N, C-alpha and C positions, 0 to 999 in steps of 0.2 A: 580615332574617330573625331571629326570636328566638333567643337563645342556647340551647344544649342544657340548661343548668342551669335556665333559666326554664321551658322546656317540661317538664322533669322535675318541677319544683315544682308546676306547674299540674296535671300528671297525677296526682301523688301526693295532691294536695289534692282532686281531683275527687270521689272517693267521699265524703269527709267533708262536702263542700259540698251534697250531695243526700241529706238524711236518709233518704228511703225506700230509696235505693240502698245507703246505708251499712248499713241494717237488713238488706237482702238479702245483702250481703257477709258480715255477721256470722252470719246464720242459714241462708242458701241460696246458698253460693258457686257452686253448679252451675246456678243458674237461668238462663233465657235472657236476662233483662235484664242480669244480672251478666256473663254470658259475652260479650254484645255490648259491654259497657263495656270489658272487658279486651281484646277483639279490637281495638277502636278505640285503646286505649292502646298496644298493641303496634305497630299499623300506623302511628300517628302518630310513635312513637319511631323506627321504621325510616325513615320519610320524612325525618326530621330529620338522619339520618346522612349524612356526605359520601361514605362508601364502604361497604365490606363490614362487616357487623356481626360482631364476634368479641370480645365483652367478656371472654371467658375468657383472652385473651392479654394483657390490660392489666395493667400493673404494680400499679396501685392495687388492682385486684381480687384479684390474687395475694397481696398483703399482707393483705387482709381475711381470706382463707382461712387464711393462716398464723396469724393472731391467734386464730382460733377455739379451737384447742387449747392455745395457748401463753400466752394473756393472760386476765385476768379478764373476766367477762361485760361489765362496764362499759366496759373498754377496747375490747373487740371491738365493742360496740354503737356507740361513737363512730365507729369506722372504717366499720362496716357501714351505718349510717344516712347517713353522708356519701356513700358509694358509691351507695346507693339513690336519693339525690337526682339523681345523675348518670345512673344506669341503673335507672330504675323498673320495668324488666321482667325483672329477674334473679331468677327463681323460686328458685333454689338459695339465694341470699343471704337472701331472705325467710324461707325455712324455717330456716336457721341462726340468723337473728335471732329468730325465734319461740322456738327452743330456748334461746337466751341469756336471753330474757325469762322463760321457764319456770324456768330455774335460779335466777333472781332472785325468783321467786314473784310475778311480774307477770302475772297471768292475762289481763287485758284486752289488753295489747299482744302477748302470746303468741298469743291467738286472732286478733287483727286481722292480724298478719303471716302466720300460718298460712293464714288465709283468702285473703290476697293470693296466696300460693303456689298454693292450690287454684284460685283464680279464673284465674290465668294458664294453668295446665295445662288447665283445663276449656275455655278458649277455643280451645286447640289441638285438643283431643279433639272439640269440636263443629264443627270445620272439615271433618271427614270421618271415615271409619272406618279409613283407612290401609291398606286391603286391596288397593287397586289404584291405578294412576296417576290414574284419574278421580275417585277418592274419597280422594286423598292428604291427610295431615295438612298444613296450611299453617303453615310456620314462618318466622320472620324471621332466625334464626341457628342455626348447628349446635348450640350449647349446648341449645337447646330440644328438639332430637331426643333428646339424651342424658338430659335431665331426664325426658322422658316414658318412655323405655324403663326407666330406673331405677325410676320410679314404678310401672310395669307389672311390675316384677321380671323383666324380660326379659334374657336372656344374649345379647350380641351375638356372632355367629359370622362374619359377612361383610358387607361394605359395598361398594356400587358406585354410580356416578353414571350415570343414564340420562336424557339430556337435562336437563330442569329438575327431575328427581326423584332424590332420594337413596334408594336401595333398601337396606334393612337386613334381612339374614337373621338372625332371632333364635330363641331357644327360650323359650317361656313355659309354665311348669308342665309341662315335658317335651314340649311340642308345638312342632315346627318351624313357624315363622310368618314370612311376608314382610310387612314394613311399608314403605309408601311415604310419603315426605315431599316436599312441594312446596317446593323451596329456591330458587324463582325470585327472591324478594326478595334473598336473599344473593348470588346470581349477578349480579343487577343492580347491587348495591353493588360487587362486584369489577370489573364493566365500567366503572362510574363512575371507579374508581381508575385503571384502565388508560387511559381517555380523558383523564384529567387529566394523566397522565404524557406523553401524546403531544402535548399543547398546548405 
């Protein structure tokens, strides 16, 4: 089985290896072609993990977040780009990386990483409308849920698990709304971890 780092490098280079797709990412991050690419990227990353996906708990990732406010953009970027090789589906770090490039006046890399962020979120939005279990947003990790509700400017009020669905009661622009997320991929990862302990 390929190493996670090798998979990450392949996924990260995928857009750049297909000029037409790269052009779409730069100009139309919400297009169906680009959304399908990011959906595949996320699914392949999930399949390569030995257990539950919870990158927000990893020490390296926490260190990257800490550097954003405390270090120079250059030092943050060194850590962030290394992390994205390992976890090429971390939308929040892509957005922070874009901001660091913007502070350095590097417009090209700012736009490229910002569009990676939008591409990842769009692939989630295009998986359903989140209004019912049957049309739930398909996510591979809890962090994706929170990235999406932050992007939607939603205020989380309550959260519960119903089978393979994480149900979030939120308020969006003053309107109470229920959002459904299909977390079966994450639950399957947890089950793999439990099965490994039993062996």
